[in-house]
PyMOL CGO cylinders between C-alpha atoms (Angstrom):
from pymol import cmd
from pymol.cgo import CYLINDER

trace = [
    CYLINDER, -22.22, -4.66, -3.14, -19.89, -7.63, -3.73, 0.3, 1, 1, 1, 1, 1, 1,
    CYLINDER, -19.89, -7.63, -3.73, -20.67, -7.61, -7.46, 0.3, 1, 1, 1, 1, 1, 1,
    CYLINDER, -20.67, -7.61, -7.46, -19.90, -3.88, -7.67, 0.3, 1, 1, 1, 1, 1, 1,
    CYLINDER, -19.90, -3.88, -7.67, -16.61, -4.45, -5.81, 0.3, 1, 1, 1, 1, 1, 1,
    CYLINDER, -16.61, -4.45, -5.81, -15.65, -7.31, -8.17, 0.3, 1, 1, 1, 1, 1, 1,
    CYLINDER, -15.65, -7.31, -8.17, -16.48, -5.26, -11.28, 0.3, 1, 1, 1, 1, 1, 1,
    CYLINDER, -16.48, -5.26, -11.28, -14.59, -2.24, -9.91, 0.3, 1, 1, 1, 1, 1, 1,
    CYLINDER, -14.59, -2.24, -9.91, -11.64, -4.44, -8.90, 0.3, 1, 1, 1, 1, 1, 1,
    CYLINDER, -11.64, -4.44, -8.90, -11.55, -6.12, -12.31, 0.3, 1, 1, 1, 1, 1, 1,
    CYLINDER, -11.55, -6.12, -12.31, -11.57, -2.71, -14.04, 0.3, 1, 1, 1, 1, 1, 1,
    CYLINDER, -11.57, -2.71, -14.04, -8.65, -1.56, -11.90, 0.3, 1, 1, 1, 1, 1, 1,
    CYLINDER, -8.65, -1.56, -11.90, -6.83, -4.85, -12.50, 0.3, 1, 1, 1, 1, 1, 1,
    CYLINDER, -6.83, -4.85, -12.50, -7.37, -4.40, -16.24, 0.3, 1, 1, 1, 1, 1, 1,
    CYLINDER, -7.37, -4.40, -16.24, -6.05, -0.83, -16.14, 0.3, 1, 1, 1, 1, 1, 1,
    CYLINDER, -6.05, -0.83, -16.14, -3.08, -1.92, -14.04, 0.3, 1, 1, 1, 1, 1, 1,
    CYLINDER, -3.08, -1.92, -14.04, -2.32, -4.82, -16.37, 0.3, 1, 1, 1, 1, 1, 1,
    CYLINDER, -2.32, -4.82, -16.37, -2.20, -2.55, -19.41, 0.3, 1, 1, 1, 1, 1, 1,
    CYLINDER, -2.20, -2.55, -19.41, -0.07, -0.04, -17.52, 0.3, 1, 1, 1, 1, 1, 1,
    CYLINDER, -0.07, -0.04, -17.52, 2.28, -2.80, -16.31, 0.3, 1, 1, 1, 1, 1, 1,
    CYLINDER, 2.28, -2.80, -16.31, 2.72, -4.03, -19.85, 0.3, 1, 1, 1, 1, 1, 1,
    CYLINDER, 2.72, -4.03, -19.85, 3.79, -0.57, -21.00, 0.3, 1, 1, 1, 1, 1, 1,
    CYLINDER, 3.79, -0.57, -21.00, 5.57, 0.57, -17.84, 0.3, 1, 1, 1, 1, 1, 1,
    CYLINDER, 5.57, 0.57, -17.84, 8.35, -1.31, -16.05, 0.3, 1, 1, 1, 1, 1, 1,
    CYLINDER, 8.35, -1.31, -16.05, 7.97, 0.68, -12.83, 0.3, 1, 1, 1, 1, 1, 1,
    CYLINDER, 7.97, 0.68, -12.83, 5.73, -2.04, -11.38, 0.3, 1, 1, 1, 1, 1, 1,
    CYLINDER, 5.73, -2.04, -11.38, 8.89, -4.13, -11.46, 0.3, 1, 1, 1, 1, 1, 1,
    CYLINDER, 8.89, -4.13, -11.46, 10.52, -1.58, -9.17, 0.3, 1, 1, 1, 1, 1, 1,
    CYLINDER, 10.52, -1.58, -9.17, 12.69, -3.62, -6.77, 0.3, 1, 1, 1, 1, 1, 1,
    CYLINDER, 12.69, -3.62, -6.77, 11.03, -4.75, -3.54, 0.3, 1, 1, 1, 1, 1, 1,
    CYLINDER, 11.03, -4.75, -3.54, 14.43, -5.16, -1.83, 0.3, 1, 1, 1, 1, 1, 1,
    CYLINDER, 14.43, -5.16, -1.83, 15.70, -1.86, -0.45, 0.3, 1, 1, 1, 1, 1, 1,
    CYLINDER, 15.70, -1.86, -0.45, 19.32, -2.66, -1.32, 0.3, 1, 1, 1, 1, 1, 1,
    CYLINDER, 19.32, -2.66, -1.32, 18.35, -2.96, -5.01, 0.3, 1, 1, 1, 1, 1, 1,
    CYLINDER, 18.35, -2.96, -5.01, 16.54, 0.40, -5.23, 0.3, 1, 1, 1, 1, 1, 1,
    CYLINDER, 16.54, 0.40, -5.23, 18.27, 3.26, -7.03, 0.3, 1, 1, 1, 1, 1, 1,
    CYLINDER, 18.27, 3.26, -7.03, 19.16, 6.36, -5.00, 0.3, 1, 1, 1, 1, 1, 1,
    CYLINDER, 19.16, 6.36, -5.00, 16.91, 9.18, -6.19, 0.3, 1, 1, 1, 1, 1, 1,
    CYLINDER, 16.91, 9.18, -6.19, 16.01, 12.71, -5.22, 0.3, 1, 1, 1, 1, 1, 1,
    CYLINDER, 16.01, 12.71, -5.22, 12.46, 13.55, -6.20, 0.3, 1, 1, 1, 1, 1, 1,
    CYLINDER, 12.46, 13.55, -6.20, 11.17, 16.47, -4.13, 0.3, 1, 1, 1, 1, 1, 1,
    CYLINDER, 11.17, 16.47, -4.13, 7.59, 17.59, -4.77, 0.3, 1, 1, 1, 1, 1, 1,
    CYLINDER, 7.59, 17.59, -4.77, 5.86, 20.85, -3.77, 0.3, 1, 1, 1, 1, 1, 1,
    CYLINDER, 5.86, 20.85, -3.77, 2.75, 20.63, -1.55, 0.3, 1, 1, 1, 1, 1, 1,
    CYLINDER, 2.75, 20.63, -1.55, -0.57, 19.91, -3.22, 0.3, 1, 1, 1, 1, 1, 1,
    CYLINDER, -0.57, 19.91, -3.22, 0.75, 17.57, -5.93, 0.3, 1, 1, 1, 1, 1, 1,
    CYLINDER, 0.75, 17.57, -5.93, 0.01, 14.22, -4.22, 0.3, 1, 1, 1, 1, 1, 1,
    CYLINDER, 0.01, 14.22, -4.22, -2.41, 11.85, -5.95, 0.3, 1, 1, 1, 1, 1, 1,
    CYLINDER, -2.41, 11.85, -5.95, -4.19, 11.41, -2.62, 0.3, 1, 1, 1, 1, 1, 1,
    CYLINDER, -4.19, 11.41, -2.62, -6.34, 14.46, -2.06, 0.3, 1, 1, 1, 1, 1, 1,
    CYLINDER, -6.34, 14.46, -2.06, -8.25, 15.43, 1.10, 0.3, 1, 1, 1, 1, 1, 1,
    CYLINDER, -8.25, 15.43, 1.10, -10.69, 12.55, 0.68, 0.3, 1, 1, 1, 1, 1, 1,
    CYLINDER, -10.69, 12.55, 0.68, -9.94, 8.85, 1.03, 0.3, 1, 1, 1, 1, 1, 1,
    CYLINDER, -9.94, 8.85, 1.03, -9.48, 6.95, -2.24, 0.3, 1, 1, 1, 1, 1, 1,
    CYLINDER, -9.48, 6.95, -2.24, -9.63, 3.16, -2.66, 0.3, 1, 1, 1, 1, 1, 1,
    CYLINDER, -9.63, 3.16, -2.66, -6.47, 1.55, -4.08, 0.3, 1, 1, 1, 1, 1, 1,
    CYLINDER, -6.47, 1.55, -4.08, -5.64, -2.14, -4.66, 0.3, 1, 1, 1, 1, 1, 1,
    CYLINDER, -5.64, -2.14, -4.66, -3.05, -4.25, -2.88, 0.3, 1, 1, 1, 1, 1, 1,
    CYLINDER, -3.05, -4.25, -2.88, -0.69, -5.42, -5.64, 0.3, 1, 1, 1, 1, 1, 1,
    CYLINDER, -0.69, -5.42, -5.64, 1.83, -7.51, -3.69, 0.3, 1, 1, 1, 1, 1, 1,
    CYLINDER, 1.83, -7.51, -3.69, 2.73, -8.66, -0.16, 0.3, 1, 1, 1, 1, 1, 1,
    CYLINDER, 2.73, -8.66, -0.16, 6.30, -9.73, 0.66, 0.3, 1, 1, 1, 1, 1, 1,
    CYLINDER, 6.30, -9.73, 0.66, 7.19, -11.13, 4.10, 0.3, 1, 1, 1, 1, 1, 1,
    CYLINDER, 7.19, -11.13, 4.10, 10.39, -9.53, 5.37, 0.3, 1, 1, 1, 1, 1, 1,
    CYLINDER, 10.39, -9.53, 5.37, 11.80, -12.74, 6.83, 0.3, 1, 1, 1, 1, 1, 1,
    CYLINDER, 11.80, -12.74, 6.83, 12.02, -14.55, 3.48, 0.3, 1, 1, 1, 1, 1, 1,
    CYLINDER, 12.02, -14.55, 3.48, 14.75, -14.50, 0.88, 0.3, 1, 1, 1, 1, 1, 1,
    CYLINDER, 14.75, -14.50, 0.88, 12.49, -12.35, -1.31, 0.3, 1, 1, 1, 1, 1, 1,
    CYLINDER, 12.49, -12.35, -1.31, 11.87, -9.89, 1.51, 0.3, 1, 1, 1, 1, 1, 1,
    CYLINDER, 11.87, -9.89, 1.51, 13.68, -6.64, 2.21, 0.3, 1, 1, 1, 1, 1, 1,
    CYLINDER, 13.68, -6.64, 2.21, 16.12, -8.10, 4.69, 0.3, 1, 1, 1, 1, 1, 1,
    CYLINDER, 16.12, -8.10, 4.69, 17.65, -11.44, 5.44, 0.3, 1, 1, 1, 1, 1, 1,
    CYLINDER, 17.65, -11.44, 5.44, 19.70, -10.46, 8.48, 0.3, 1, 1, 1, 1, 1, 1,
    CYLINDER, 19.70, -10.46, 8.48, 18.84, -10.66, 12.16, 0.3, 1, 1, 1, 1, 1, 1,
    CYLINDER, 18.84, -10.66, 12.16, 17.19, -7.23, 11.83, 0.3, 1, 1, 1, 1, 1, 1,
    CYLINDER, 17.19, -7.23, 11.83, 14.32, -8.67, 9.79, 0.3, 1, 1, 1, 1, 1, 1,
    CYLINDER, 14.32, -8.67, 9.79, 11.04, -9.42, 11.50, 0.3, 1, 1, 1, 1, 1, 1,
    CYLINDER, 11.04, -9.42, 11.50, 8.93, -12.50, 10.85, 0.3, 1, 1, 1, 1, 1, 1,
    CYLINDER, 8.93, -12.50, 10.85, 5.84, -10.32, 11.35, 0.3, 1, 1, 1, 1, 1, 1,
    CYLINDER, 5.84, -10.32, 11.35, 6.73, -7.44, 9.01, 0.3, 1, 1, 1, 1, 1, 1,
    CYLINDER, 6.73, -7.44, 9.01, 5.72, -7.12, 5.36, 0.3, 1, 1, 1, 1, 1, 1,
    CYLINDER, 5.72, -7.12, 5.36, 6.37, -4.85, 2.41, 0.3, 1, 1, 1, 1, 1, 1,
    CYLINDER, 6.37, -4.85, 2.41, 2.98, -4.11, 0.91, 0.3, 1, 1, 1, 1, 1, 1,
    CYLINDER, 2.98, -4.11, 0.91, 2.77, -2.68, -2.60, 0.3, 1, 1, 1, 1, 1, 1,
    CYLINDER, 2.77, -2.68, -2.60, -0.37, -0.72, -3.47, 0.3, 1, 1, 1, 1, 1, 1,
    CYLINDER, -0.37, -0.72, -3.47, -1.55, 0.70, -6.77, 0.3, 1, 1, 1, 1, 1, 1,
    CYLINDER, -1.55, 0.70, -6.77, -2.16, 4.42, -7.22, 0.3, 1, 1, 1, 1, 1, 1,
    CYLINDER, -2.16, 4.42, -7.22, -5.37, 6.15, -8.38, 0.3, 1, 1, 1, 1, 1, 1,
    CYLINDER, -5.37, 6.15, -8.38, -3.57, 7.10, -11.62, 0.3, 1, 1, 1, 1, 1, 1,
    CYLINDER, -3.57, 7.10, -11.62, -1.21, 4.21, -12.45, 0.3, 1, 1, 1, 1, 1, 1,
    CYLINDER, -1.21, 4.21, -12.45, 0.62, 6.31, -15.07, 0.3, 1, 1, 1, 1, 1, 1,
    CYLINDER, 0.62, 6.31, -15.07, 2.00, 8.82, -12.55, 0.3, 1, 1, 1, 1, 1, 1,
    CYLINDER, 2.00, 8.82, -12.55, 4.08, 8.78, -9.35, 0.3, 1, 1, 1, 1, 1, 1,
    CYLINDER, 4.08, 8.78, -9.35, 2.41, 9.35, -5.97, 0.3, 1, 1, 1, 1, 1, 1,
    CYLINDER, 2.41, 9.35, -5.97, 4.12, 12.76, -5.51, 0.3, 1, 1, 1, 1, 1, 1,
    CYLINDER, 4.12, 12.76, -5.51, 3.91, 12.78, -1.72, 0.3, 1, 1, 1, 1, 1, 1,
    CYLINDER, 3.91, 12.78, -1.72, 5.63, 15.83, -0.21, 0.3, 1, 1, 1, 1, 1, 1,
    CYLINDER, 5.63, 15.83, -0.21, 8.52, 15.55, 2.23, 0.3, 1, 1, 1, 1, 1, 1,
    CYLINDER, 8.52, 15.55, 2.23, 7.38, 14.97, 5.84, 0.3, 1, 1, 1, 1, 1, 1,
    CYLINDER, 7.38, 14.97, 5.84, 3.89, 13.93, 4.74, 0.3, 1, 1, 1, 1, 1, 1,
    CYLINDER, 3.89, 13.93, 4.74, 2.42, 10.54, 5.51, 0.3, 1, 1, 1, 1, 1, 1,
    CYLINDER, 2.42, 10.54, 5.51, -0.48, 8.39, 4.39, 0.3, 1, 1, 1, 1, 1, 1,
    CYLINDER, -0.48, 8.39, 4.39, -3.58, 7.34, 6.29, 0.3, 1, 1, 1, 1, 1, 1,
    CYLINDER, -3.58, 7.34, 6.29, -4.87, 3.84, 5.61, 0.3, 1, 1, 1, 1, 1, 1,
    CYLINDER, -4.87, 3.84, 5.61, -8.47, 3.09, 6.53, 0.3, 1, 1, 1, 1, 1, 1,
    CYLINDER, -8.47, 3.09, 6.53, -10.72, 0.04, 6.46, 0.3, 1, 1, 1, 1, 1, 1,
    CYLINDER, -10.72, 0.04, 6.46, -14.03, -1.04, 7.96, 0.3, 1, 1, 1, 1, 1, 1,
    CYLINDER, -14.03, -1.04, 7.96, -13.30, -3.91, 10.35, 0.3, 1, 1, 1, 1, 1, 1,
    CYLINDER, -13.30, -3.91, 10.35, -15.50, -5.97, 12.64, 0.3, 1, 1, 1, 1, 1, 1,
    CYLINDER, -15.50, -5.97, 12.64, -15.47, -4.94, 16.30, 0.3, 1, 1, 1, 1, 1, 1,
    CYLINDER, -15.47, -4.94, 16.30, -16.42, -8.23, 17.95, 0.3, 1, 1, 1, 1, 1, 1,
    CYLINDER, -16.42, -8.23, 17.95, -17.15, -6.55, 21.29, 0.3, 1, 1, 1, 1, 1, 1,
    CYLINDER, -17.15, -6.55, 21.29, -19.79, -4.32, 19.64, 0.3, 1, 1, 1, 1, 1, 1,
    CYLINDER, -19.79, -4.32, 19.64, -20.68, -6.82, 16.89, 0.3, 1, 1, 1, 1, 1, 1,
    CYLINDER, -20.68, -6.82, 16.89, -20.53, -4.07, 14.26, 0.3, 1, 1, 1, 1, 1, 1,
    CYLINDER, -20.53, -4.07, 14.26, -18.24, -2.69, 11.56, 0.3, 1, 1, 1, 1, 1, 1,
    CYLINDER, -18.24, -2.69, 11.56, -16.08, 0.25, 12.64, 0.3, 1, 1, 1, 1, 1, 1,
    CYLINDER, -16.08, 0.25, 12.64, -13.72, 2.49, 10.67, 0.3, 1, 1, 1, 1, 1, 1,
    CYLINDER, -13.72, 2.49, 10.67, -10.09, 1.91, 11.67, 0.3, 1, 1, 1, 1, 1, 1,
    CYLINDER, -10.09, 1.91, 11.67, -7.53, 4.44, 10.43, 0.3, 1, 1, 1, 1, 1, 1,
    CYLINDER, -7.53, 4.44, 10.43, -3.77, 4.48, 11.01, 0.3, 1, 1, 1, 1, 1, 1,
    CYLINDER, -3.77, 4.48, 11.01, -0.87, 6.59, 9.66, 0.3, 1, 1, 1, 1, 1, 1,
    CYLINDER, -0.87, 6.59, 9.66, 1.94, 4.99, 7.62, 0.3, 1, 1, 1, 1, 1, 1,
    CYLINDER, 1.94, 4.99, 7.62, 5.06, 6.42, 5.98, 0.3, 1, 1, 1, 1, 1, 1,
    CYLINDER, 5.06, 6.42, 5.98, 5.84, 5.02, 2.52, 0.3, 1, 1, 1, 1, 1, 1,
    CYLINDER, 5.84, 5.02, 2.52, 9.27, 3.47, 1.94, 0.3, 1, 1, 1, 1, 1, 1,
    CYLINDER, 9.27, 3.47, 1.94, 9.03, 4.17, -1.79, 0.3, 1, 1, 1, 1, 1, 1,
    CYLINDER, 9.03, 4.17, -1.79, 10.17, 7.37, -3.46, 0.3, 1, 1, 1, 1, 1, 1,
    CYLINDER, 10.17, 7.37, -3.46, 8.34, 9.71, -5.81, 0.3, 1, 1, 1, 1, 1, 1,
    CYLINDER, 8.34, 9.71, -5.81, 10.46, 8.20, -8.58, 0.3, 1, 1, 1, 1, 1, 1,
    CYLINDER, 10.46, 8.20, -8.58, 8.27, 5.07, -8.44, 0.3, 1, 1, 1, 1, 1, 1,
    CYLINDER, 8.27, 5.07, -8.44, 5.40, 5.31, -10.96, 0.3, 1, 1, 1, 1, 1, 1,
    CYLINDER, 5.40, 5.31, -10.96, 2.00, 3.64, -10.57, 0.3, 1, 1, 1, 1, 1, 1,
    CYLINDER, 2.00, 3.64, -10.57, 2.48, 2.15, -7.11, 0.3, 1, 1, 1, 1, 1, 1,
    CYLINDER, 2.48, 2.15, -7.11, 3.88, 2.78, -3.64, 0.3, 1, 1, 1, 1, 1, 1,
    CYLINDER, 3.88, 2.78, -3.64, 5.27, 0.57, -0.88, 0.3, 1, 1, 1, 1, 1, 1,
    CYLINDER, 5.27, 0.57, -0.88, 4.60, 0.46, 2.85, 0.3, 1, 1, 1, 1, 1, 1,
    CYLINDER, 4.60, 0.46, 2.85, 6.62, -1.47, 5.42, 0.3, 1, 1, 1, 1, 1, 1,
    CYLINDER, 6.62, -1.47, 5.42, 4.11, -2.68, 8.02, 0.3, 1, 1, 1, 1, 1, 1,
    CYLINDER, 4.11, -2.68, 8.02, 4.58, -4.75, 11.16, 0.3, 1, 1, 1, 1, 1, 1,
    CYLINDER, 4.58, -4.75, 11.16, 1.70, -7.13, 11.90, 0.3, 1, 1, 1, 1, 1, 1,
    CYLINDER, 1.70, -7.13, 11.90, 0.75, -6.59, 15.56, 0.3, 1, 1, 1, 1, 1, 1,
    CYLINDER, 0.75, -6.59, 15.56, -2.06, -9.17, 15.48, 0.3, 1, 1, 1, 1, 1, 1,
    CYLINDER, -2.06, -9.17, 15.48, -5.67, -8.77, 16.54, 0.3, 1, 1, 1, 1, 1, 1,
    CYLINDER, -5.67, -8.77, 16.54, -4.96, -7.73, 20.13, 0.3, 1, 1, 1, 1, 1, 1,
    CYLINDER, -4.96, -7.73, 20.13, -2.80, -4.68, 19.34, 0.3, 1, 1, 1, 1, 1, 1,
    CYLINDER, -2.80, -4.68, 19.34, -3.27, -3.96, 15.66, 0.3, 1, 1, 1, 1, 1, 1,
    CYLINDER, -3.27, -3.96, 15.66, -6.56, -4.53, 13.87, 0.3, 1, 1, 1, 1, 1, 1,
    CYLINDER, -6.56, -4.53, 13.87, -5.51, -2.64, 10.77, 0.3, 1, 1, 1, 1, 1, 1,
    CYLINDER, -5.51, -2.64, 10.77, -1.97, -4.03, 10.60, 0.3, 1, 1, 1, 1, 1, 1,
    CYLINDER, -1.97, -4.03, 10.60, -3.33, -7.59, 10.84, 0.3, 1, 1, 1, 1, 1, 1,
    CYLINDER, -3.33, -7.59, 10.84, -5.93, -6.85, 8.16, 0.3, 1, 1, 1, 1, 1, 1,
    CYLINDER, -5.93, -6.85, 8.16, -3.35, -5.39, 5.78, 0.3, 1, 1, 1, 1, 1, 1,
    CYLINDER, -3.35, -5.39, 5.78, -0.66, -8.02, 6.42, 0.3, 1, 1, 1, 1, 1, 1,
    CYLINDER, -0.66, -8.02, 6.42, -2.84, -11.15, 6.61, 0.3, 1, 1, 1, 1, 1, 1,
    CYLINDER, -2.84, -11.15, 6.61, -6.47, -10.69, 5.59, 0.3, 1, 1, 1, 1, 1, 1,
    CYLINDER, -6.47, -10.69, 5.59, -6.59, -8.22, 2.68, 0.3, 1, 1, 1, 1, 1, 1,
    CYLINDER, -6.59, -8.22, 2.68, -6.41, -10.31, -0.52, 0.3, 1, 1, 1, 1, 1, 1,
    CYLINDER, -6.41, -10.31, -0.52, -4.15, -9.34, -3.42, 0.3, 1, 1, 1, 1, 1, 1,
    CYLINDER, -4.15, -9.34, -3.42, -6.35, -7.07, -5.54, 0.3, 1, 1, 1, 1, 1, 1,
    CYLINDER, -6.35, -7.07, -5.54, -8.40, -6.12, -2.48, 0.3, 1, 1, 1, 1, 1, 1,
    CYLINDER, -8.40, -6.12, -2.48, -9.04, -2.45, -1.90, 0.3, 1, 1, 1, 1, 1, 1,
    CYLINDER, -9.04, -2.45, -1.90, -8.02, -0.21, 1.01, 0.3, 1, 1, 1, 1, 1, 1,
    CYLINDER, -8.02, -0.21, 1.01, -8.80, 3.49, 1.44, 0.3, 1, 1, 1, 1, 1, 1,
    CYLINDER, -8.80, 3.49, 1.44, -5.80, 5.85, 1.47, 0.3, 1, 1, 1, 1, 1, 1,
    CYLINDER, -5.80, 5.85, 1.47, -5.45, 9.58, 2.13, 0.3, 1, 1, 1, 1, 1, 1,
    CYLINDER, -5.45, 9.58, 2.13, -2.44, 11.86, 2.64, 0.3, 1, 1, 1, 1, 1, 1,
    CYLINDER, -2.44, 11.86, 2.64, -1.75, 14.28, 5.47, 0.3, 1, 1, 1, 1, 1, 1,
]
cmd.load_cgo(trace, "trace")
């Protein structure tokens, strides 16, 4: 299983690398103040995430309380992160419709049951449909007591690691 994951991850990384070389949208600004104002409305049914979960890689993780984060004022949180994920087709935008959101899902260890359980939570992207090949989520890390998935995404998921995403 681990070998399959590594081969799959390396194939995605290879595809993303070639796309990044030919497409500057992966350099889309992480700081909200540097993002261009865009209007990119999409009709229903166009989103890359269809009714089944699809695995996508974590491309970058930026803490919000650092100079490279989205904010440097008192409104920033030392436990919030901007997470950038790749898309199933890195040559196209996500095309999420207005008022839709994403579901992130991962299998995490439930120490009380001593077994893996599926944990799924909704998130609203902070990126626009103008952004090609990737999307951004702003996630607060609630720790293990109140947020299994947020802790996993913000602390434990390695860069290049996969998470399952769906749209609703």
